[in-house]
C-alpha positions in Angstrom: 16.5 -10.2 -29.1 17.6 -11.8 -25.9 16.1 -11.4 -22.4 18.5 -8.7 -21.3 17.8 -6.6 -24.3 14.0 -7.1 -23.8 14.4 -6.0 -20.2 16.1 -2.7 -21.2 13.3 -1.9 -23.6 10.6 -2.9 -21.1 12.1 -0.9 -18.3 12.5 2.2 -20.4 8.8 1.9 -21.4 7.7 1.6 -17.8 9.8 4.6 -16.8 8.1 6.6 -19.6 4.7 5.5 -18.2 5.6 6.9 -14.8 6.0 3.7 -12.8 7.3 4.4 -9.3 11.0 3.6 -8.4 9.7 1.1 -5.8 7.7 -0.8 -8.5 10.7 -0.7 -10.9 13.0 -2.0 -8.2 10.6 -5.0 -7.6 10.5 -5.6 -11.4 14.4 -5.6 -11.5 14.5 -8.3 -8.9 11.9 -10.4 -10.7 13.9 -10.1 -13.9 17.2 -11.1 -12.3 15.6 -14.2 -10.9 14.2 -15.1 -14.4 17.6 -14.5 -16.0 19.3 -16.6 -13.3 17.0 -19.6 -14.1 16.7 -19.3 -17.8 19.9 -17.6 -18.8 20.1 -14.8 -21.4 18.0 -16.7 -23.9 16.8 -15.5 -27.2 13.2 -14.6 -26.3 11.9 -16.4 -29.5 13.2 -19.7 -28.0 11.4 -19.3 -24.7 8.4 -21.6 -24.4 5.4 -21.9 -22.1 6.9 -25.1 -20.7 10.2 -23.3 -19.8 8.2 -20.6 -18.0 6.1 -23.2 -16.1 9.1 -25.1 -15.0 10.7 -21.9 -13.7 7.6 -20.9 -11.8 7.1 -24.5 -10.5 10.5 -24.3 -8.8 9.4 -21.2 -7.0 6.0 -22.6 -5.9 7.3 -24.7 -3.1 9.0 -21.9 -1.2 6.7 -19.0 -2.0 3.3 -18.0 -0.7 0.5 -18.0 -3.3 0.4 -14.2 -3.2 4.2 -13.9 -3.9 4.0 -16.5 -6.7 1.1 -14.5 -8.1 3.4 -11.4 -8.3 6.0 -13.4 -10.1 3.5 -14.7 -12.6 2.1 -11.2 -13.3 5.6 -9.9 -14.0 6.4 -12.7 -16.5 3.1 -12.2 -18.2 3.6 -8.4 -18.4 7.1 -8.8 -19.8 6.1 -11.2 -22.5 2.9 -9.4 -23.3 5.0 -6.3 -23.9 7.4 -8.3 -26.2 4.4 -9.5 -28.2 2.7 -6.1 -28.4 5.9 -4.5 -29.6 6.2 -7.2 -32.3 9.4 -8.6 -30.8 7.5 -12.0 -30.7 5.0 -13.5 -33.1 3.3 -15.3 -30.2 3.1 -14.9 -26.5 4.4 -17.9 -24.5 3.1 -16.6 -21.2 -0.5 -16.3 -22.4 -1.8 -19.4 -20.7 0.0 -18.8 -17.3 -2.6 -18.8 -14.5 -2.2 -17.3 -11.0 -2.7 -19.5 -8.0 -6.0 -19.2 -6.2 -5.8 -17.1 -3.0 -7.7 -17.5 0.2 -10.0 -14.5 0.7 -8.6 -12.7 3.7 -10.8 -10.3 5.7 -8.9 -7.1 6.5 -8.0 -6.7 10.1 -9.3 -3.6 11.8 -9.1 -1.9 15.2 -12.2 -1.6 17.5 -13.1 1.7 19.0 -11.8 0.7 22.4 -8.3 0.1 20.9 -8.3 3.5 19.2 -9.3 5.2 22.5 -6.4 3.5 24.3 -4.0 4.6 21.5 -5.1 8.2 21.8 -4.7 8.1 25.6 -1.2 6.7 25.1 0.1 9.7 23.1 2.8 11.6 24.8 3.6 14.1 22.1 1.8 16.4 19.6 3.4 14.5 16.8 2.1 11.1 18.0 -1.5 12.4 18.5 -1.6 14.3 15.1 -0.1 11.3 13.2 -2.6 9.0 14.9 -5.6 11.2 14.1 -4.5 11.7 10.5 -4.1 8.0 9.8 -7.4 7.2 11.6 -9.7 9.7 9.9 -8.2 9.8 6.3 -7.7 6.1 5.4 -4.4 7.1 3.8 -1.7 4.5 2.8 1.5 4.9 4.9 3.4 5.9 1.7 0.9 8.7 1.1 1.4 10.0 4.6 5.1 9.9 4.2 5.0 12.1 1.0 2.4 14.7 2.2 3.6 18.3 2.7 2.1 21.0 4.8 1.2 23.0 1.7 -1.0 20.0 0.5 -3.5 20.8 3.4 -6.6 22.9 2.9 -7.5 24.1 6.4 -10.8 25.7 5.3 -12.2 22.4 3.9 -10.3 20.1 6.2 -8.9 18.3 3.2 -5.5 17.3 1.8 -4.2 16.2 -1.6 -2.2 13.0 -1.5 -0.3 11.1 -4.1 -1.4 7.5 -4.3 -0.3 4.5 -6.3 0.7 5.2 -9.9 1.4 8.9 -8.9 -2.4 9.5 -8.9 -3.6 12.4 -6.8 -6.8 12.4 -4.8 -8.4 14.5 -2.1 -8.9 13.1 1.4 -10.7 14.7 4.3 -9.9 14.9 8.0 -12.0 15.8 11.1 -12.1 19.0 13.0 -10.4 17.1 15.9 -7.6 16.1 13.6 -7.3 19.7 12.3 -6.8 21.0 15.9 -4.1 18.5 16.7 -2.3 19.1 13.4 -2.3 22.9 14.0 -1.0 22.4 17.5 1.8 20.1 16.2 2.8 22.4 13.4 2.8 25.4 15.8 5.2 23.6 18.1 7.7 23.0 15.3 10.7 25.3 14.7 12.1 23.6 11.6 11.6 24.7 8.0 11.0 21.2 6.6 8.0 21.2 4.2 6.9 17.7 5.2 3.8 17.4 7.3 5.4 14.8 9.7 9.1 15.1 10.6 11.6 13.3 12.8 12.1 14.4 16.4 15.8 14.0 16.3 18.4 16.1 14.5 18.8 16.7 11.6 15.1 17.3 11.2 13.8 15.5 8.0 10.7 13.9 6.6 9.4 11.1 8.7 10.0 7.9 6.7 7.8 4.8 6.6 9.9 2.7 9.0 9.8 5.6 11.5 6.0 5.8 11.2 5.7 2.1 11.8 7.9 2.3 14.8 6.0 5.2 16.3 2.8 3.2 16.1 4.4 0.1 17.7 5.6 2.3 20.5 2.1 3.7 21.1 0.6 0.2 21.0 3.2 -1.1 23.6 2.5 1.9 25.8 -1.2 1.5 25.6 -1.0 -2.3 26.1 -3.0 -3.0 23.0 -3.3 -6.7 22.2 -4.0 -6.1 18.5 -1.1 -5.8 16.1 -1.0 -2.1 15.3 0.5 -1.0 12.0 -0.3 1.9 9.5 -2.4 -0.2 7.1 -4.7 -1.4 9.9 -5.9 2.2 10.3 -6.9 2.2 6.6 -9.0 -1.0 7.2 -10.5 0.6 10.3 -11.4 3.7 8.3 -13.3 1.6 5.7 -15.0 -0.3 8.5 -16.2 3.0 10.2 -17.6 4.2 6.8 -19.4 0.9 6.4 -20.8 1.0 9.9 -22.2 4.5 9.2 -23.9 3.3 6.0 -21.5 4.6 3.3 -21.9 2.9 -0.1 -19.0 0.9 -1.5 -18.4 3.3 -4.5 -17.9 6.2 -2.0 -15.5 4.1 0.1 -13.7 3.2 -3.2 -13.1 6.8 -3.9 -12.0 7.6 -0.4 -9.5 4.8 -0.4 -8.2 5.6 -3.9 -8.9 2.1 -5.2 -8.7 1.8 -9.0 -10.9 -1.3 -9.2 -14.2 -1.8 -7.4 -13.3 -5.4 -6.8 -10.5 -4.3 -4.4 -13.1 -2.5 -2.3 -15.6 -5.4 -2.4 -13.6 -7.2 0.3 -14.7 -4.6 2.8 -18.3 -5.7 2.4 -17.3 -8.8 4.4 -16.3 -6.5 7.3 -19.9 -6.1 8.5 -20.2 -9.7 9.6 -16.6 -10.0 10.8 -16.9 -6.9 12.9 -20.0 -8.2 14.7 -18.1 -11.5 15.4 -15.1 -9.6 16.7 -17.2 -7.5 19.0 -19.0 -10.6 20.3 -15.7 -12.4 21.0 -14.4 -9.3 22.7 -17.3 -8.4 25.0 -19.3 -11.6 25.6 
């Protein structure tokens, strides 16, 4: 079996498992780069040394996090080949990811959030801002959400997260009021919760959500870099400040691994330092 044949089998397996089109697109790119370097080799002839030489060439021009993604793909591909008995041994078994510096998530302080709220000039802007701020949703989850996914009685919504996993998120009464005002102002029949303001009316895409927040930040003269995921970090920070345990925050954010949520434990000290720098 050569690399191209292995890829077809691997991709089919991931589609059956329900991997998202975005993830598969990233895998396709990774596979093309591997093929470009190694050629369409028989997989039985591929050695650990060949894989290390391929990755070493990438190391000089890639960030450690990007190189880590590449290594994880190679390991996943050859682990699949070994588990499916296409190989008698796994040449990628000893590949190790580069060490990453621990980065503390960036958040918005309360003053910035207030400025952003005061900068809203439309019902869509205010309702989008409120929803991002009080749910901790990923921008991709906000893009996909439909009106029918909302439960007004419980102030909750069902969102589809990574790996097509569903979870329930909650929003405040203030958010509920702005959402209802926004929906009452719409005359379209689009099922999406957030839609474009220009014709034809359609679901608000991720780049449009990012642009709407940038416009708000410019209008409010916010120094901090404002982007959707920063609201997610701010949400976790607010929960921490209010004494929420990490396992609860993990559930609210939809993290599969507790270790992903652990990084927010560092926010307590970082938030104090940020406030000190801001106000002293």
